[in-house]
Every structure is written in C-alpha cells, then in structure tokens.
N, C-alpha and C positions, 0 to 999 in steps of 0.2 A: 523397871519399876515393879514392885510387888504391891498389889492392891490390899491395903489394910483398912482403909476407910472409904466408904461410898456415900455420896450425897445425892439425893434425888430432888430436883427442883420441880415441884408440882405434886400435890397430895390428892390426886383424883382417882379415876377408875383404873388408870394404868399404873401410876406411880405407887399407890398404896399397896395393892395386892402384889405387884412384882417385887417390891422391896421387902415385903413381909416374908415372901417365900425365900428370897435370897438370904434374909437374916436367919430363917429357920434352917436352911441347908448349909449355910456357911457360918457357923457359930463364932469362928475366929475373926470375922469381918464386922466392923462397926458400921452400921447402916443408919443414916439420918435422912428422914424425909422432911423437907421444908416447904413452906408455903407462905405467901403474903397474908392469907386469910387466917386471922387468929381464931375465928369461930370454927373454921374447918379443922385446924390443928387441935383445938380444944376437944372436938368430937372424936378425933383419932386417939386422944388421950383419955377418953371416957369409956363408960360401959356400953354406950350406944354409938357405934361407928357411923360415919357419914354416908357409907354405902352398905348395901346388903349383898353379900355374896356367900353362898354356902361354904363353910369351912374357914372363912376369913377370921371370924371372931376368935376361934380357938388358937389360930396361929399368932395373931396379934397379942393375945393374952399371954401366950407362952414366951414370946420373944421381947415384948415391950419392956423397957427398963433394963434388959440384959444386954442385947446388942442391936436392938431396934428402937429408934427414937423419933418422935415427931416434934418439930420445933418451928418457931418463927425466926430463930436466930440464923438467918440465911448466911450472913457474913462468916461466922465461925465455921459453919458446916462446909462452905466452899473453900475457905482457907485451909482446912485440915484434910479435905478429901483428896484421894489419889485419882478417883474416878467419879465423874458427875453424869448422872442421867438427866436429860431434859425431857420432862414428862408433862409439859403444860398443855392447856387447851388450845386447839386449832380450829376455831369455829369457821363456818362459811361466811364470807364477807356479806354485809347487808347494805353497804354503800360503795360507790366508786367502781373502778374498773374490775370486771369479773364478779359484780354483785350477783349473789344467788348461786355461784358455782365455785369461785376461787377460794382457797383457804385464806383466812386472816392470820398472818404469821407474826403479828405484833407481840404476842406473848413469847414466842420462840426467840424473836430478836431481842426482847427485853431480857430474857434469861441469859442470852449470849453476852449482852453488854454488861450485865451484872457480874458474870463470871470474869470477863476481861478487867473490870474495874477492881474486883476484890482479889483475884488470884495472885499469889506471890511465888508459886512454884509450878513445875510441869503438871499438866492435867490431861487425862483421857476424858474427852467429852463425848457422851453417847446420846445420839438423837433417838429418843424413844417415842416421841409423839408421832402421830400419823401426819406426814408432811408430803408435799409434792416433790417430784424428782428434782435434784440439785439444791434442795434446801440445806444440805450439809455444807455445800459450797458457800452459801450465804453466811452460815454460822462461822465458817473458817475465815471468811473475809472480815467479819466484825471482830473476831478474836485477833486476827493478824494485824488489823489496823490500829488496835488498841493494846498491842503486845508490849509488856514490860521487858526490860533487858534481862536476859537469863531465864525467861519463862517461855516454854514451848507447849504446843497443844497438838494432840492427835484427835481427829474427829472420826467417830464411828457411827454407822447406822445400824440399829438393832430393833427393827420393827416388831411390835407385839402382834400375836395372833390369838387374841383372847376372845372368847364368846362370853358375853355377860350371862351369869347364871351358872357357868361352869369354869369360871376364870381360874380358880385355884387348881382344879384338876388339869386345865389346859397348861398351867405353868409347871406343875409337878410332873405330868406325863405328856410333855410336849411332843407333837408330831415331828417338829424340827425347830431349831433355833437358827435364825438367820442373822449373820454379822457381816456388814460391809465396811471396807476401809480402804485407805490408800495402798497402792501396790508398790510401796517403798519399804526399806528395812524397818524404819520407825513405825510405819503404818501396820506392817505385819506383826511387829512386836506388840503393838497395842491390841491388835485382834487377838493374839494369843493370851494376853492378860484377861480379856473379857471371856474368851473360851474357857480359861482356867476356872473362872467363877462358876459358869454353868456346868462344868464337868464334875462339880461336886455331886450332881444328881442326874445329869443328862449324859447318856453315852456319847462319846466323841463322834461316832458315825452319824449322829442326828444333828450335829452342829455343822451348818453349811456356811462357808465363807465365800464372799464375792467382792467385786468392787462396789464402791459406795452407791453408784447410780442404779446398779442392778438390784441391790438390796431395797432401795427406796421404791422402785417401780414394782417389785415383787409383791409388796404389801398391797398396793392399789390393785394390781392385777388379780391377786387372790380374792380380794373382797368383790371386785367387779364380776368375776366369773361365778362366785357363789350367788351373787344377786341376780345374775343372768339366769341361773337355774330356777330361782324362785319366781322370777317374772315369767319364765317360760311355762312353768306348771300353772301359774295363775292365769295366763292367757288361755290355756287349755281348759281351765275350770269353766270359763264362760261358754266354751263349745260344748262341754259336757252338759251344762244346764240346758242348753238349747236343743240337745239331741237325745237326752235321756241316759247318757253314759254317766258313770260314777268316777269322778276324778281320782278317788282313792284306789279304785281298782285299776285305772289306767296307769297311775303312778307306780303301783306294785309291779304291774306287767312290764313297764318300761325299765324299772329299777333292777329287774332280774337279769337284764343284759349286763354282762360283766364289763362291757366297755363304758357303760353309763353309771351303774351303781344307784343305790337307793337314797343316798343322803341329799338333803335339800330339795326334795321333790314333794313336800307337803304344801298343798294349796291352802291359802288362808285369806284373811281379810286384807292382807297387805301390810305395809310398814316394814322398815328395815333399817338396822344400824349402819348398813353399808351405803346409804344414799349419799352421805357427805363425801365418801371416798370416790364414788362414781362421778359425782359432779366435778370433783377435783380432776379426775381423769379426763372428763369432757373438756374442761377448761385448758388443760395441758395440750390436748389434741388441737384445739382451736388455735392456741398460741403457736403451735408447731406447723400451722397451716395444713392440717389433716382433717378437713371438714367431714369427709365421708366417715372417718373413724369416730369423730366426735358425735355425729348423728346416730351412729350405731349404738354407742353406749348411752346416749341420751334417751333412746327408745326403751332401754331397760328401766330407767327411772320413770318414764312416762307410763309404762305398763303397770308399774307398782302403784302410781297415783290413780290410774284408771280402775284398778281393782278396789281401792278404797271407795272411790266415787260410786262405782257400780253397786257395791254392797250396801252403801248408805241409801242410794236411790231405791233399792229393793225394800229397805225397811219402811221408808215413807210410802211407797206405792202400796205395800201390803196393808198399811194402816189407813186404808180408804183414801190414800193420796193426800193426807194431811196429818200433821202431828201437833198442830196448833191447839193449845189447851190440853194436850195429853201429857201424861207422865211416862217417861222411859227410863228404865234402870240400865245402867252400864256396869257390867261385871268385869272388872279388870281394867286398869289404866296404864300399867307398865307395858313396855313394848314387847316383853316376853316374860315367861314365868321365871321365878327364882332371881329376880332383880327388882330394885325399886326405881330403875332408870326409866324416864319417860321421853327421852330424846327420840324423835321420829316415830313415836307410838301412834298406831292407827286410831287409837281412842280419841286423840285430839281432833282428827279430821271428822270422825263420826260425831263427836260432841258438838263441834262447831256447826256442822251442817244441820243437826237437829235443833240446836239453839236458834240458828238463823231462821228455821221454819216455825219457830214459836213453841217448841217443846220445853217442858220442865224436866230436869235431869236429876236422877238419884244415882250416886256413884259409890261403888265399893271396890277397893283393892287392898289385899292383905299387907302390902309392903310399901306402897306409895303414900307419903305423908300428905295430910290434908292441905297444908300450905302449898305443897308442890302442885296439887291439882288445881287449886285456885290460881296460882301463878301461871300455869300453862294455859288456862282457858281465858285469862284476862290479859294475856300478853298483847301488846299493840299489833303484833303480826297476825293475831288470831281474831281479835274483836275490836270494835270501835267504841263500845260503851261498857266498860268494866263493871259499873254499878248494876247495869241491867242484867249482865251475865251472873253476877254474884247472887242476885235475887232468884235466878232461875235454876240454880244448882244447889244440891245438898250432898254432903259427903257423909257416908255411914261407916260404922265400924264392924258391921256384920252383914252378910248377904240377905238374910231374911227380912231385916228392917228395910233394907234398900229396895226390896221387891214389893213391899206392901202397897196396895192400891195403884200399882203401875199397870199400864196398858201393855207394855212389852219389855222384854229383857233382851239386851244386845250384849253378847259375850265377846269381849275384845282381847282378853289375855287368857292363855291356856293353863291357868293355875290348876293344880291337881284337886285342890279343894272344891272347885266348881263341879267336878264329876260326882262328888259324893253328897251333894246337897239333897235334902228331902224335897223333891219337886212336887210331891203330892201336897205338902204343907204350903209351898210357895204358890201353887195353882189356886188354892182356896182363898188366899189373901189378895189375889190380883183382880183387876177389872177384867170383864169378859166381853168379847173373846180375848183370851190371853195368848200372847205371841212370844216365841223364842227365836232369836236370830243368832245362830251359832257361827260366829266368824272364825272359829278355830277348829271346827269339826271334832270336838272332843266329847260331846255328850251322846247319850243313848237316845237317838232320835225316835225310835219306834216306841220306847217306853214313854217318852214325852207326849207323843201323839195319842197313845192309849190313855194317858191321864186326861187329855182333852186340849192340850196346847196346839196351836197352829205353829208349825216349825219350819224354818228355812235355814239352809246352810250353804256352804260354798261347793260348787262343782257337782251338785246332785239335786235332782228333783224329788221331793218327798211326797208320800201320800198324805192327803189332807184328812183331818178327822171328819167323821160323819156329821152332817148338819142336823140339828135338833129343832123340831117345831112342836108346838103345843096344840092338840086337837081336843077341844071340849074337856079340858082338865087332864087328858091323857097325853103322855109323851110319845110322839111318833118319830121314828128314825127313818130318814130317807136320804 
C-alpha cells in the first residue's frame, strides 16, 4: 500500500497540529481531519483556530484547501483513506471502576467501531491518542469482530511527544518518532509505510520502531519520568524555603552534573499536563498487582498537588490569614505560556481555594478565552454554586485593569508579557500593603521590593520591604 490519503479522527491538540505538519511536509498526500463537532471544524476553517500554538496559524493557512482539509464528513474521509489516525480525547474516568485514575476509552472505542462500520478496503489504523498499554489490542478486537470480507487492518501505535507551546517545533524537529506494530510481515510493511511519511522531514535514524506494547508504555514512561523530575525539584523548594537556600541555585548546581542535566528542574507553583498519564500508569500497576510500583508513581502526583496547596496556603497566610472580602488578581490562567490550554492548570486550584475562602478574583490571561475561565471555575468538580462563583470573578483583557484596587497579585502562568509590565504603575493602583506572589519565579523580585511590594515566590525566602510609620507628620523608617 502506498499512502496517498490520510484521515485523522479527532481535531484536537494532537490531531490538528500533527496533520497540519504532515500536510506541509508531504504535499503529495491528501490529509483530512474530521470531527463530530461542527463548531470545532468551523473554527479550523476560520481565521481563528480552536487552539493557540506558535507557528500553527501560518502552516494551516498555507496548506488548508490545498492538501489539508477539515471536515465533518467522517464517512467519506474514512472510505477514501489509506491510513487513519485515531486522535480522540482520552479523559480520566469520573465514574465506575478506576474512577479518577483510569482513562475513559469510550471515544477510542467509538472511533474503532466507526472505522469498522464504514471501511470497504484495507486500512492502516494508527493509535495516536495517549492510551494505556494494550489499547491497540482493544482496537484490533473491535475491528476484527466487525470485519467485512476482503478488508484487513494493521494497527500501529505512534504516540505523540508534544509539549504545548512548542508543538510545531516538536513535530518539525522531533527528538524521535516512535512507531510500534505487529512483528509480522504485514505489520512490518505497515510500519514502513508510516516511516515513509515521517521520512519526508525526519532522518531515519530518529525513527525508532518497536512492538506495539513497548511503544504504548514508552509514552507513559517518558511523561512519568519528566513529571518525577518536576515533583522532585518542587519537593526541594519547600526545603529551600525552610533553610534559606535558593532553589534556582540548587537546580543550577544539580543540573551541571552531566548525568542529570538541567531540563525540567524549574520549581514552580505546580500543575502538569502529565498528571493524567501518571494516574493512568498508577492504575495499570494496580491492575497488574504491583502495589509498590503504583504507590511510587502516586507519590509523584501527590507531591504536585502538595505544591499547589502549599503555595495557596502561603498566599492566604500572608494576607493576615484571611482573604474574605479582599480582591486578588490572578495573572495567567493557562497551564503554561504559549498555549490557551487550561487542563491541569494550577490556576484552577488557586482560584478555587481563594474563592472558597471568600475572595473576589480578577483574572487576566492573554490567550485563554473568557468563556473557558468561567467554564473551568463553575464546573461541578470545582464548585457547588456556579452562580456564587460567577459573581465573585471578573475576567479582564489587560493586566493593568485586572490589578486595579487589588490587595494581591498571584502569578500563575509564566507569560513573557508579565516580565515587562510597569509595576510602578501597578503598585500605585493597588490596595496597600500590596502583595505579589510569583508562582513561576519569573519576575525581578528585588525591583518589586524596592517599589514597595511584599513579594513571595517558590523556593526562596525574600527580604521584606522596610516598614513605614508616621511620627508627628514625619515619615520614619524602621
């Protein structure tokens, strides 16, 4: 089989960027991204894409209508495709067995059943969603059980290793491409077809082929070990605050060790897009009767949660142990800069805790839509009284308006914009004493202190500004 047409089921954070880059690098291949959501497809066909990712707009505009198409006509796309990516959502289960840890594979199963029902010719089906080990086996069982005469399938695992905010660069300059498949002649042939697509721009030595199960587990293992590094440095940030050490200096010293390296050693408020994958790994270990291994990885998640709780508790404690009736500005709502994604963002945890304590919130993020912020903070998993929450939050379109008359600023996302704000101007429009809680360690703390702010950050104890008192009309510093 020579792949001339590709169909991607799922127009989300993985399917959209991945297929856009494939269309850019493989102009001879017709690529169609399909989704059941008409509103999402309409966005992909508009000037305002449903996701923000640096470089994505330019690629979509260059390829859309040429060899890249976004459609709700799933049947035609599947019928004509030689290769089908399954890139649907795999949320964590909220009910039933494995609640809170196991992935809900209903969308993966639905996609497999749809392919089986529609396909009239041989297909290579590529599992692209983040799934548990042996999910490809489930897809194969569904396709085989509903197989039409003369139709055969090859199932491949091709996990994505994309970091939001740098997804386009991660696709174009990938560290590696991982492809898993059956160790049979037809399985190997299917692997070679997918390799051939990536070889349009990825050197062959960076394309690593394995059996299906190794490919699936490698995705979870990579994310778990990255999350482990984040949790490790965050745990040390608490020790630094208690001892007077500076976690940034500790991280630099540790990162100079060639065996360790410097990546993913930046302590912060917490929050991670890896949490879903680690919980998935925990559940797999429990199902395999490996409780000690499950407990090990669960602690990585627990440390991440502890960091968010610890930071938020510090905010409340610093504001005289109460935020009731006070206004707090949250700068940044996305889980990281250069994305509008709010999944697992620490801002939700911070906002919920402050709201529960009676605070009024003013929120600004340059890329997260206002509707998304309200949706996240009024979700049943976050609050019991949506109407009360709506009255307590306001969303702003610039940082200066969001800071006006606030008692404190809590920085939750490391947007570059926040480094260049005029904090003299902000200080003069805030309530006094004015507080800044830098959850990402990106601001110039000494400059803020010199302006008059009370400043706290992660993993470092900062000098407090001098107290001022008035003596008979004269200002006395002590």
